[in-house]
PDB file of N, CA, C, O and CB in Angstrom:
ATOM      1  N   UNK A   1       0.845  -1.206   0.000  1.00  0.00           N
ATOM      2  CA  UNK A   1       0.000   0.000   0.000  1.00  0.00           C
ATOM      3  C   UNK A   1       0.881   1.258   0.000  1.00  0.00           C
ATOM      4  O   UNK A   1       0.522   2.263  -0.613  1.00  0.00           O
ATOM      5  CB  UNK A   1      -0.956   0.005   1.238  1.00  0.00           C
ATOM      6  N   UNK A   2       2.007   1.205   0.671  1.00  0.00           N
ATOM      7  CA  UNK A   2       2.889   2.381   0.733  1.00  0.00           C
ATOM      8  C   UNK A   2       3.354   2.788  -0.662  1.00  0.00           C
ATOM      9  O   UNK A   2       3.398   3.975  -0.989  1.00  0.00           O
ATOM     10  CB  UNK A   2       4.110   2.094   1.631  1.00  0.00           C
ATOM     11  N   UNK A   3       3.701   1.789  -1.487  1.00  0.00           N
ATOM     12  CA  UNK A   3       4.142   2.100  -2.855  1.00  0.00           C
ATOM     13  C   UNK A   3       3.035   2.793  -3.626  1.00  0.00           C
ATOM     14  O   UNK A   3       3.287   3.753  -4.354  1.00  0.00           O
ATOM     15  CB  UNK A   3       4.579   0.821  -3.595  1.00  0.00           C
ATOM     16  N   UNK A   4       1.812   2.312  -3.468  1.00  0.00           N
ATOM     17  CA  UNK A   4       0.682   2.922  -4.181  1.00  0.00           C
ATOM     18  C   UNK A   4       0.528   4.373  -3.751  1.00  0.00           C
ATOM     19  O   UNK A   4       0.309   5.255  -4.581  1.00  0.00           O
ATOM     20  CB  UNK A   4      -0.632   2.136  -3.919  1.00  0.00           C
ATOM     21  N   UNK A   5       0.643   4.615  -2.457  1.00  0.00           N
ATOM     22  CA  UNK A   5       0.487   5.983  -1.948  1.00  0.00           C
ATOM     23  C   UNK A   5       1.576   6.886  -2.518  1.00  0.00           C
ATOM     24  O   UNK A   5       1.312   8.017  -2.925  1.00  0.00           O
ATOM     25  CB  UNK A   5       0.532   6.000  -0.399  1.00  0.00           C
ATOM     26  N   UNK A   6       2.811   6.365  -2.542  1.00  0.00           N
ATOM     27  CA  UNK A   6       3.919   7.155  -3.095  1.00  0.00           C
ATOM     28  C   UNK A   6       3.681   7.429  -4.571  1.00  0.00           C
ATOM     29  O   UNK A   6       3.945   8.532  -5.049  1.00  0.00           O
ATOM     30  CB  UNK A   6       5.269   6.426  -2.897  1.00  0.00           C
ATOM     31  N   UNK A   7       3.187   6.441  -5.290  1.00  0.00           N
ATOM     32  CA  UNK A   7       2.909   6.626  -6.719  1.00  0.00           C
ATOM     33  C   UNK A   7       1.866   7.706  -6.935  1.00  0.00           C
ATOM     34  O   UNK A   7       2.007   8.548  -7.821  1.00  0.00           O
ATOM     35  CB  UNK A   7       2.439   5.313  -7.350  1.00  0.00           C
ATOM     36  N   UNK A   8       0.817   7.680  -6.122  1.00  0.00           N
ATOM     37  CA  UNK A   8      -0.244   8.691  -6.257  1.00  0.00           C
ATOM     38  C   UNK A   8       0.322  10.071  -5.928  1.00  0.00           C
ATOM     39  O   UNK A   8       0.019  11.046  -6.615  1.00  0.00           O
ATOM     40  CB  UNK A   8      -1.454   8.359  -5.325  1.00  0.00           C
ATOM     41  N   UNK A   9       1.137  10.156  -4.888  1.00  0.00           N
ATOM     42  CA  UNK A   9       1.761  11.438  -4.532  1.00  0.00           C
ATOM     43  C   UNK A   9       2.588  11.961  -5.698  1.00  0.00           C
ATOM     44  O   UNK A   9       2.535  13.146  -6.026  1.00  0.00           O
ATOM     45  CB  UNK A   9       2.648  11.289  -3.272  1.00  0.00           C
ATOM     46  N   UNK A  10       3.357  11.064  -6.324  1.00  0.00           N
ATOM     47  CA  UNK A  10       4.212  11.457  -7.450  1.00  0.00           C
ATOM     48  C   UNK A  10       3.362  11.984  -8.598  1.00  0.00           C
ATOM     49  O   UNK A  10       3.665  13.030  -9.170  1.00  0.00           O
ATOM     50  CB  UNK A  10       5.074  10.267  -7.927  1.00  0.00           C
ATOM     51  N   UNK A  11       2.289  11.252  -8.936  1.00  0.00           N
ATOM     52  CA  UNK A  11       1.415  11.694 -10.026  1.00  0.00           C
ATOM     53  C   UNK A  11       0.819  13.056  -9.707  1.00  0.00           C
ATOM     54  O   UNK A  11       0.745  13.928 -10.573  1.00  0.00           O
ATOM     55  CB  UNK A  11       0.294  10.666 -10.277  1.00  0.00           C
ATOM     56  N   UNK A  12       0.396  13.235  -8.469  1.00  0.00           N
ATOM     57  CA  UNK A  12      -0.225  14.502  -8.080  1.00  0.00           C
ATOM     58  C   UNK A  12       0.781  15.639  -8.227  1.00  0.00           C
ATOM     59  O   UNK A  12       0.461  16.710  -8.743  1.00  0.00           O
ATOM     60  CB  UNK A  12      -0.755  14.432  -6.626  1.00  0.00           C
ATOM     61  N   UNK A  13       2.019  15.380  -7.756  1.00  0.00           N
ATOM     62  CA  UNK A  13       3.051  16.415  -7.828  1.00  0.00           C
ATOM     63  C   UNK A  13       3.355  16.753  -9.285  1.00  0.00           C
ATOM     64  O   UNK A  13       3.474  17.925  -9.643  1.00  0.00           O
ATOM     65  CB  UNK A  13       4.337  15.956  -7.101  1.00  0.00           C
ATOM     66  N   UNK A  14       3.480  15.725 -10.124  1.00  0.00           N
ATOM     67  CA  UNK A  14       3.766  15.966 -11.544  1.00  0.00           C
ATOM     68  C   UNK A  14       2.617  16.726 -12.185  1.00  0.00           C
ATOM     69  O   UNK A  14       2.836  17.631 -12.990  1.00  0.00           O
ATOM     70  CB  UNK A  14       4.010  14.634 -12.291  1.00  0.00           C
ATOM     71  N   UNK A  15       1.389  16.357 -11.826  1.00  0.00           N
ATOM     72  CA  UNK A  15       0.218  17.040 -12.377  1.00  0.00           C
ATOM     73  C   UNK A  15       0.224  18.505 -11.982  1.00  0.00           C
ATOM     74  O   UNK A  15      -0.071  19.373 -12.803  1.00  0.00           O
ATOM     75  CB  UNK A  15      -1.078  16.368 -11.903  1.00  0.00           C
ATOM     76  N   UNK A  16       0.559  18.786 -10.724  1.00  0.00           N
ATOM     77  CA  UNK A  16       0.605  20.180 -10.272  1.00  0.00           C
ATOM     78  C   UNK A  16       1.704  20.935 -11.006  1.00  0.00           C
ATOM     79  O   UNK A  16       1.508  22.083 -11.404  1.00  0.00           O
ATOM     80  CB  UNK A  16       0.832  20.254  -8.748  1.00  0.00           C
ATOM     81  N   UNK A  17       2.856  20.301 -11.187  1.00  0.00           N
ATOM     82  CA  UNK A  17       3.968  20.945 -11.889  1.00  0.00           C
ATOM     83  C   UNK A  17       3.565  21.255 -13.328  1.00  0.00           C
ATOM     84  O   UNK A  17       3.851  22.340 -13.834  1.00  0.00           O
ATOM     85  CB  UNK A  17       5.230  20.046 -11.861  1.00  0.00           C
ATOM     86  N   UNK A  18       2.901  20.305 -13.987  1.00  0.00           N
ATOM     87  CA  UNK A  18       2.462  20.528 -15.368  1.00  0.00           C
ATOM     88  C   UNK A  18       1.435  21.644 -15.426  1.00  0.00           C
ATOM     89  O   UNK A  18       1.486  22.480 -16.328  1.00  0.00           O
ATOM     90  CB  UNK A  18       1.878  19.240 -15.968  1.00  0.00           C
ATOM     91  N   UNK A  19       0.511  21.672 -14.489  1.00  0.00           N
ATOM     92  CA  UNK A  19      -0.508  22.721 -14.459  1.00  0.00           C
ATOM     93  C   UNK A  19       0.166  24.079 -14.263  1.00  0.00           C
ATOM     94  O   UNK A  19      -0.212  25.059 -14.905  1.00  0.00           O
ATOM     95  CB  UNK A  19      -1.547  22.454 -13.328  1.00  0.00           C
ATOM     96  N   UNK A  20       1.156  24.137 -13.385  1.00  0.00           N
ATOM     97  CA  UNK A  20       1.863  25.400 -13.138  1.00  0.00           C
ATOM     98  C   UNK A  20       2.571  25.862 -14.407  1.00  0.00           C
ATOM     99  O   UNK A  20       2.557  27.053 -14.719  1.00  0.00           O
ATOM    100  CB  UNK A  20       2.883  25.244 -11.980  1.00  0.00           C
ATOM    101  N   UNK A  21       3.193  24.935 -15.147  1.00  0.00           N
ATOM    102  CA  UNK A  21       3.872  25.295 -16.397  1.00  0.00           C
ATOM    103  C   UNK A  21       2.870  25.884 -17.382  1.00  0.00           C
ATOM    104  O   UNK A  21       3.154  26.886 -18.038  1.00  0.00           O
ATOM    105  CB  UNK A  21       4.579  24.062 -17.018  1.00  0.00           C
ATOM    106  N   UNK A  22       1.702  25.262 -17.483  1.00  0.00           N
ATOM    107  CA  UNK A  22       0.678  25.764 -18.403  1.00  0.00           C
ATOM    108  C   UNK A  22       0.266  27.172 -18.008  1.00  0.00           C
ATOM    109  O   UNK A  22       0.076  28.030 -18.870  1.00  0.00           O
ATOM    110  CB  UNK A  22      -0.550  24.831 -18.420  1.00  0.00           C
ATOM    111  N   UNK A  23       0.126  27.416 -16.709  1.00  0.00           N
ATOM    112  CA  UNK A  23      -0.253  28.755 -16.238  1.00  0.00           C
ATOM    113  C   UNK A  23       0.848  29.750 -16.601  1.00  0.00           C
ATOM    114  O   UNK A  23       0.559  30.861 -17.046  1.00  0.00           O
ATOM    115  CB  UNK A  23      -0.507  28.754 -14.694  1.00  0.00           C
ATOM    116  N   UNK A  24       2.104  29.357 -16.412  1.00  0.00           N
ATOM    117  CA  UNK A  24       3.218  30.258 -16.728  1.00  0.00           C
ATOM    118  C   UNK A  24       3.248  30.572 -18.220  1.00  0.00           C
ATOM    119  O   UNK A  24       3.553  31.699 -18.608  1.00  0.00           O
ATOM    120  CB  UNK A  24       4.559  29.637 -16.289  1.00  0.00           C
ATOM    121  N   UNK A  25       2.936  29.587 -19.058  1.00  0.00           N
ATOM    122  CA  UNK A  25       2.978  29.783 -20.509  1.00  0.00           C
ATOM    123  C   UNK A  25       1.794  30.596 -20.997  1.00  0.00           C
ATOM    124  O   UNK A  25       1.895  31.277 -22.018  1.00  0.00           O
ATOM    125  CB  UNK A  25       3.011  28.441 -21.224  1.00  0.00           C
ATOM    126  N   UNK A  26       0.682  30.540 -20.295  1.00  0.00           N
ATOM    127  CA  UNK A  26      -0.540  31.206 -20.764  1.00  0.00           C
ATOM    128  C   UNK A  26      -0.339  32.723 -20.808  1.00  0.00           C
ATOM    129  O   UNK A  26      -1.257  33.456 -21.177  1.00  0.00           O
ATOM    130  CB  UNK A  26      -1.739  30.850 -19.848  1.00  0.00           C
TER     131      UNK A  26
END
């Protein structure tokens, strides 16, 4: 279960980083 949680955290962080990049580019 710990690995799954870490994976979800990673996806969330990457998603936030991508969203921030899109905002910066807009």
